[in-house]
C-alpha positions, 0 to 999 in steps of 0.5 A: 737527243730527243726525237718524236715517233708517231704511234697509233695505239693507246698508252698503258698506265705504266712507264720505264723506271729510269731517269738517264734519258727520254724521248717523247711519243706523240699519239692520238687523244682518246676520251680514255687516255690520261693526258699528261702534257697538252699542246696548245697548237694541236688540241687533238693530240698530246705528248706522254713522256716515257724515261728510258735508260739508254745504258741499261746492261743486259744482265739487269731486266728493265723495270716498269713503273706504275704511274699511280703509286710508284711500284716497280715490276719486272715485266709489262704483264705483272704491271698490267695486273697490278694496275687492275687495283687502281682501275677496280677491274677484279675477278671474284670467285662466285663460291668463296668470294676470293679476289683475283687480278687476272681471269687465268688466276680465277679459273685456276683457282675454280678448280679447288671447288670443281675438283676437275684436276685433283690429286688422289694422294694429297687432294691438291687441285691443279689448273690442267691435267698436265700440271696434275701429271707433273705434280704426281711425280712428287708422290711417285718419285719419278724423275724423267730429266737427268743433269749431264754434268752431275747425273742428278735427276728432276721431275720437271724440266724447268727444275733441271734448267734452274739446276743447271745454273748451279754449274753455270753460275748464271743468275740472270735476273738482278735487283736494281735496288741492291744488285741481289741476283736470281735465277728466275723472274718470279723470285725477282718479283717476290724479292722486290716486295722486300724494297716495296713492303708489299705482302698481298698474301694474308693468312686467315688464321693468324693474318701473317702476311706473305710476299708469295702465294707459295709461302702462304700455302706452306704457312697454312699447314702449321695451323692445319697440320697437313703434311701430305708428302711422305718419305718412301723409305722412312715413312716421315711426312712433310708439308712441301714437295721441296722439304720431302726432297731435301729430307731424301738427301738424309738417306742418299748422304747428298750434300751438294752445296759446299762452302769455298771458305771452310769446306762445310757442306749443306743439303739446301743452296739457301743454307749455304747462303745463310752460312756465308752470311752468318759466319764469313761476313760482317755486312749487316744491311737489314735495320729494325725500324723500331730500334735501329739494330742491324742484322745480317739477314732478313729473317734475323730482322723478322725474328727481332721485330717480333720483340717490339710487335709481340707477334706470335704467328706460330699456334698450337692446334691442341691448345692456346699456346702461341710462339714466335718461332717455328722451332719453339712450336715444334719443342712445345709439341713434343714435350706438352703433347708428345707430337713429333720425333725426338733425336737421340745421341746414340753415344750418351742418349741425350734427346734434342727436339731439332735435328740440327742441335743433334748434330752440333752435340755429336761434333763434340763427341767427335771432337770436330771444330769446323768453324775457323776464326779468320783473325786467329787459328782458334777452332770451335764447334758451332757457328755461334761460339764463333760469333761470340769469339769474333767480338774479341777481335 
């Protein structure tokens, strides 16, 4: 059933994305409005048809659709920012000519030049004194917020809120294309770019593009070698605070993420998810656009595509060497430039460039085979050996 509703405000350049049902909005015409359905009997008015999904479940956020290029957004604010690409309303930094879609984004960026809120440890510039105070906790290790379930502590209150979702299992932000769920709306916005192909953040060194600005910031440190976050126990340095937090679990022996199928534990939740896809799942939803080969994870697809494009985004800062993967670059730095840390087996003194490889090697000394075939009683040392075995079944 359709109904007419009087509205005094102007319509935005977006509409709700759905095709279930609709209603018409009657609005006063204006020289700046886009007239979509003209009425012959009343030239001073027009109708805008807005598609509304009337049976949207509470666990799926409403999507906002750009009427120019059909891109989808989870919030009206993000749609408004995106529309500036089509209207030409952008904000440019007068010092470096970098362009932003919002005035707030420009103001935050200007701090880089003015150094108004600058960290004395790593030179990171923040948007406000509060943001700087929160950032400093990544260096001091101060953690004011404690989880009431597992007593884990955090330096930020929003980090505690996200952590609590591990215990509750809550993932309120779901993708309407593939039903993948997320803890934060920003993670969902970034994920949507997997479906749209949008990668707005490009590296100025190798032109590799990213869906998130944070991913670009971390990637640039591959070229600069900047590692501002140091472990207070062993002095090892890291490119991001998240990597440092994960490293601290080496000293605390904390592996909070446990596989329910094989009891293997992980220091990162995404490592657990990747483990489940690689070892315990046969689903291959990612298809190569060049040869049609299917992959279990998006990262596996990205690595494979480089075979076709010959892309080598990881470059050595000492020589002209370029590599397709970060572990290949790390191995090169160790062997060719003696930069980094070798991981040595304390039993046979064999050396490895990656800690993960040393862990797998130690399993052979201990005769531990944690990877179990679901179709027969056989056990294996590594996931790769299990995957090779599964082909027999």
